[in-house]
C-alpha positions as CSV (number, residue, x, y, z in Angstrom):
1,M,122.6,95.7,-60.8
2,A,122.6,92.3,-62.9
3,E,126.0,91.8,-62.0
4,S,125.1,92.1,-58.5
5,A,122.0,89.5,-58.8
6,E,124.3,87.4,-60.7
7,L,126.3,86.7,-57.7
8,K,123.8,86.3,-55.5
9,K,122.7,83.0,-58.0
10,M,126.1,82.0,-57.7
11,L,126.6,82.3,-54.4
12,K,123.5,80.4,-53.6
13,D,124.8,77.9,-56.2
14,V,128.1,77.2,-54.6
15,D,126.6,76.8,-51.1
16,Y,124.4,74.3,-52.3
17,N,127.2,72.3,-53.7
18,F,129.3,72.1,-51.0
19,A,126.2,70.8,-49.1
20,T,126.2,68.5,-51.7
21,I,130.0,67.7,-51.2
22,D,129.7,67.3,-47.6
23,Q,126.5,64.4,-47.6
24,L,128.2,62.4,-50.3
25,L,131.7,62.1,-48.7
26,L,129.4,61.6,-45.2
27,N,128.1,58.6,-46.7
28,G,131.7,57.4,-48.7
29,R,130.6,59.0,-51.9
30,R,133.8,60.4,-53.1
31,K,133.9,60.1,-56.8
32,E,130.7,61.6,-57.0
33,T,131.9,64.6,-55.6
34,V,134.3,65.4,-58.4
35,P,132.4,66.8,-60.6
36,I,130.3,68.6,-58.1
37,L,133.4,70.5,-56.6
38,V,135.2,71.2,-60.3
39,H,132.0,73.4,-60.9
40,A,131.8,75.5,-57.6
41,I,135.4,76.4,-57.9
42,D,135.4,77.0,-61.5
43,Q,132.1,79.2,-60.1
44,M,133.8,80.9,-57.4
45,L,137.0,81.8,-59.4
46,T,134.0,83.6,-61.7
47,M,132.7,85.3,-59.1
48,F,136.4,86.8,-57.9
49,N,136.4,88.1,-61.3
50,L,132.8,89.4,-61.6
51,M,133.5,90.7,-58.4
52,S,136.6,93.0,-59.5
53,Q,134.8,94.4,-62.4
54,L,131.9,95.5,-60.3
55,Q,134.3,97.2,-58.1
56,G,136.8,98.7,-61.3
57,E,140.1,98.5,-62.5
58,K,141.3,100.3,-59.4
59,H,140.6,97.6,-57.2
60,Q,141.1,95.3,-59.5
61,K,144.8,96.3,-59.4
62,P,145.5,94.9,-55.9
63,L,144.6,91.7,-56.6
64,K,145.9,90.9,-60.2
65,A,149.3,91.8,-58.5
66,F,148.9,89.2,-56.5
67,L,147.9,86.6,-59.2
68,D,150.9,88.3,-61.3
69,E,153.6,86.5,-59.0
70,Y,152.7,83.2,-59.9
71,G,152.0,84.1,-63.7
72,E,154.7,83.1,-66.5
73,S,152.4,85.9,-69.1
74,G,151.8,88.5,-66.0
75,D,148.0,88.0,-65.9
76,G,148.5,85.1,-63.1
77,D,146.9,82.6,-66.1
78,R,149.5,79.8,-64.1
79,V,147.6,80.0,-61.4
80,Y,144.3,79.6,-63.0
81,L,145.4,76.9,-65.3
82,A,147.2,74.7,-63.1
83,L,143.8,74.7,-61.0
84,Q,142.0,73.7,-64.3
85,K,144.6,71.0,-64.9
86,K,144.4,69.6,-61.1
87,T,140.3,69.8,-61.3
88,A,140.2,68.1,-64.8
89,N,142.5,65.0,-63.4
90,F,140.4,64.2,-60.1
91,L,137.5,63.9,-62.7
92,S,139.3,61.0,-64.2
93,M,140.9,59.3,-61.0
94,T,140.4,55.8,-59.9
95,E,139.3,56.4,-55.8
96,Q,142.4,54.7,-54.9
97,D,143.9,57.5,-57.3
98,L,142.0,60.7,-55.2
99,D,143.3,58.7,-51.7
100,E,146.6,59.0,-52.5
101,V,146.9,62.6,-54.1
102,G,144.5,64.1,-50.6
103,Y,141.1,65.3,-52.8
104,S,139.3,65.1,-49.7
105,N,141.9,67.1,-47.8
106,F,142.0,69.8,-51.1
107,F,138.4,69.5,-51.2
108,L,138.5,71.0,-47.4
109,Q,140.8,73.1,-48.2
110,V,138.7,74.8,-50.5
111,E,135.4,74.2,-48.6
112,D,137.4,76.5,-45.9
113,A,138.2,79.6,-48.7
114,W,135.0,79.0,-49.1
115,S,133.6,80.0,-46.0
116,K,136.2,82.6,-45.3
117,F,135.3,84.2,-48.6
118,R,131.6,84.3,-48.6
119,G,130.5,86.7,-45.6
120,S,132.3,89.5,-47.5
121,L,131.0,88.3,-51.1
122,V,127.5,88.6,-49.3
123,A,128.1,92.5,-47.6
124,A,129.4,92.8,-50.9
125,T,126.4,92.5,-52.8
126,W,124.4,94.9,-50.4
127,S,124.0,98.7,-51.6
128,E,127.7,99.5,-49.4
129,R,129.6,97.6,-52.1
130,Q,132.3,99.8,-52.8
131,K,132.9,99.9,-48.3
132,Q,132.8,96.3,-47.8
133,F,135.1,95.3,-50.5
134,M,138.1,96.9,-48.8
135,R,137.5,93.5,-46.4
136,L,136.6,91.2,-49.8
137,Q,139.9,91.7,-50.8
138,G,141.5,90.7,-47.9
139,Y,139.9,87.7,-48.1
140,F,140.3,86.9,-52.0
141,V,144.0,86.8,-51.3
142,L,143.2,84.5,-48.3
143,V,141.2,82.4,-50.8
144,I,144.0,82.4,-53.5
145,I,146.9,81.5,-51.1
146,V,145.0,78.4,-50.3
147,I,144.1,77.0,-53.5
148,V,147.8,78.0,-54.4
149,T,148.6,76.3,-51.5
150,A,146.5,72.8,-52.6
151,I,148.0,73.0,-56.3
152,F,151.5,73.6,-55.7
153,G,152.1,70.4,-53.0
154,V,152.2,73.2,-49.7
155,G,151.0,73.3,-46.6
156,K,151.1,69.3,-45.4
157,I,148.5,69.3,-42.7
158,A,145.5,69.1,-44.4
159,S,147.7,66.7,-46.5
160,K,148.0,64.6,-43.6
161,G,144.7,64.0,-42.6
162,W,145.0,65.5,-39.3
163,G,141.9,66.5,-36.8
164,L,139.5,64.0,-36.2
165,R,135.5,63.7,-37.7
166,A,132.8,65.6,-36.6
167,T,129.4,64.5,-37.3
168,L,126.4,67.2,-36.4
169,Y,122.9,66.7,-35.3
170,R,120.3,68.3,-34.2
171,G,118.9,67.6,-30.6
172,V,120.9,66.2,-27.9
173,G,120.6,62.6,-28.5
174,F,121.7,62.5,-32.7
175,E,118.4,62.4,-33.2
176,Q,118.6,64.2,-36.9
177,E,122.6,64.2,-38.7
178,I,122.7,67.8,-40.8
179,G,126.2,67.6,-42.2
180,S,129.7,66.9,-40.8
181,K,133.3,68.5,-40.8
182,I,136.9,68.1,-40.0
183,T,137.8,69.6,-36.5
184,K,141.7,69.7,-36.1
185,K,141.6,69.9,-32.1
186,I,138.8,70.2,-29.8
187,D,138.6,73.3,-27.8
188,F,135.3,75.4,-28.0
189,T,133.1,77.9,-26.5
190,S,130.2,78.4,-28.7
191,A,128.3,76.0,-31.3
192,D,128.9,78.4,-33.7
193,K,133.2,78.0,-33.7
194,I,132.3,74.5,-34.3
195,S,130.0,74.8,-37.0
196,K,127.6,77.6,-38.9
197,R,125.4,74.8,-39.6
198,L,124.6,73.9,-35.4
199,P,121.8,75.5,-34.1
200,R,122.1,77.9,-30.7
201,D,121.4,74.9,-28.8
202,N,120.0,71.7,-29.0
203,F,122.7,70.0,-30.6
204,S,124.8,66.8,-30.3
205,I,128.4,65.7,-31.9
206,R,130.4,62.9,-32.4
207,W,134.1,62.9,-32.9
208,E,135.7,60.0,-34.8
209,G,139.3,59.2,-35.4
210,F,142.3,57.8,-34.2
211,L,144.6,59.2,-30.9
212,L,148.4,58.9,-32.1
213,V,150.1,58.1,-29.2
214,D,154.4,58.4,-29.7
215,K,155.0,56.4,-26.8
216,A,154.1,53.6,-24.7
217,G,152.5,54.5,-21.1
218,Y,150.2,56.1,-18.6
219,Y,147.8,58.5,-20.1
220,N,145.2,60.9,-18.6
221,F,142.2,62.3,-20.3
222,Y,140.1,65.4,-19.0
223,T,137.1,67.2,-20.5
224,I,135.5,70.5,-20.0
225,S,132.0,70.2,-21.1
226,D,129.1,72.2,-20.7
227,D,126.7,70.1,-21.3
228,G,126.8,66.4,-21.7
229,I,129.9,63.7,-22.4
230,R,131.3,60.6,-23.3
231,L,135.2,59.4,-24.0
232,Y,136.3,56.2,-25.6
233,V,139.6,55.9,-26.0
234,D,140.9,52.4,-28.0
235,G,137.3,51.2,-26.5
236,D,137.2,51.9,-23.6
237,L,134.8,54.0,-21.7
238,L,137.1,56.9,-19.6
239,I,134.3,59.4,-19.0
240,D,130.7,59.5,-18.5
241,N,128.7,62.5,-17.4
242,W,126.0,62.5,-19.9
243,S,123.9,65.7,-17.9
244,I,122.3,68.9,-18.3
245,H,125.5,70.5,-16.0
246,P,127.4,74.0,-16.3
247,P,131.2,73.9,-17.4
248,S,132.6,71.0,-15.6
249,E,135.9,69.1,-15.9
250,D,136.0,65.0,-16.0
251,Q,138.8,62.7,-15.8
252,G,139.8,59.2,-17.2
253,A,142.9,57.5,-17.7
254,I,144.1,54.3,-19.3
255,T,147.6,52.9,-20.6
256,L,147.9,52.9,-24.0
257,E,151.0,51.2,-26.4
258,K,152.8,53.3,-28.6
259,G,150.4,53.8,-32.2
260,P,147.2,55.0,-33.2
261,V,144.4,54.0,-31.0
262,P,140.5,54.3,-32.2
263,I,139.1,57.5,-30.2
264,L,135.4,58.8,-29.9
265,L,133.9,62.0,-28.2
266,E,130.7,62.2,-27.9
267,Y,129.1,65.6,-26.6
268,F,125.3,67.2,-26.5
269,E,124.5,70.9,-25.9
270,A,120.4,71.2,-24.4
271,S,120.4,75.3,-23.7
272,E,122.0,78.5,-22.9
273,G,126.0,77.9,-22.7
274,E,128.4,75.8,-24.2
275,E,131.7,74.8,-24.5
276,I,133.9,71.3,-24.8
277,K,137.7,70.5,-24.6
278,L,139.6,67.3,-24.9
279,L,142.8,67.9,-23.0
280,W,145.5,64.8,-21.8
281,N,148.9,64.7,-20.3
282,R,151.1,61.6,-19.9
283,G,152.3,60.4,-16.5
284,K,150.8,61.4,-13.4
285,P,148.1,64.0,-13.4
286,G,149.6,67.6,-14.3
287,R,149.8,70.1,-16.1
288,R,147.7,69.1,-18.9
289,E,147.4,70.9,-23.2
290,V,144.8,70.8,-25.7
291,I,145.1,67.8,-27.6
292,K,146.7,68.7,-30.9
293,A,146.2,68.3,-34.7
294,E,148.9,66.8,-34.9
295,S,148.4,64.2,-32.6
296,L,145.3,63.2,-34.4
297,R,144.5,61.5,-37.5
298,Y,140.3,61.0,-38.6
299,E,141.6,58.1,-41.0
300,K,143.9,55.0,-40.1
C-alpha cells in the first residue's frame, strides 16, 4: 500500500533526524537542532494520524477519545496547537532561552517516546498490521502522555537535568564515538538496556556529570562490573579494575563536602556477558543502594 510505504519512509527520516540531533547536542550545537526537532515532531504527528487512517475508524476512536480530554473542540486540537506553538517558539529563542526552558530535556522526552513508539510502528507496517496495531495503541497513548507532559510543564525530573551523560563508543578503548544519551542511573545487565546503538560486545562508555552530596561525610562507592571499570569522584580515582573479568565487585571511599562534585565512570565490555552497576552509602561500609537519578546531574 502507498500509505505503508510512506510510513516506512517517514520512519527512516525520523530516525535520521534524531541521530543528527544527538550528534549536534553532543558537540554543543543546540540551536542547530531546533528546526530538525520541529520537523521530526511534525512527522511523528503525521504518522499517528496516518496510522489511524490505515486501521480505520474503529481503531481511531480510542486514540481520538484520549486526545479529546485535552481538547476544547472535541477533537484534541488543543494538544496539537500547543505543541506547534511550543516548537515554533523554540525557533526564535537564543541559546540562553533554550537552556532556561529545558529544551534539551524536552528533546530527550520526545526521543524516549519515539523509541517506544518505533518498534510497534515497524511491526504495524508488516502484513499483520491489524494484529500489531493493538500494541501500537498503547504506545500511542504513552507518546501523547509524554508530549502533553512536556507541553504543560509536568514531569519535573527531566526538567532538573537529573542523570549522567553517557558517551558511547565502539571498541574497548573509546576508539569510535557512536552517540550519547542521558541515563538516570547506572544499573544494567545487558547492552541493549543501555542503548540500542551499542554493539553486543567490544564497546566502551564514559558517564560524566555531577554527584549531589546532601550531607558532608565519608562515602563508600561500589561498582559491579563485567568487564573493565574506573571510577573518579571529585577528581580522585577511587576504583580501577581496567581488565577483562567476570562480574566483580570493587570498592572505594572518599570524604566529600556538601554540594555537587564531579563524577566520571569509565567502562568497557569485551565479550560475552555484560554488567555495570554503581552503588554507594554514607558512613561505615554496609547497606548500599544504586545511586538514584535524584543524586546525579549531567549539568552543574
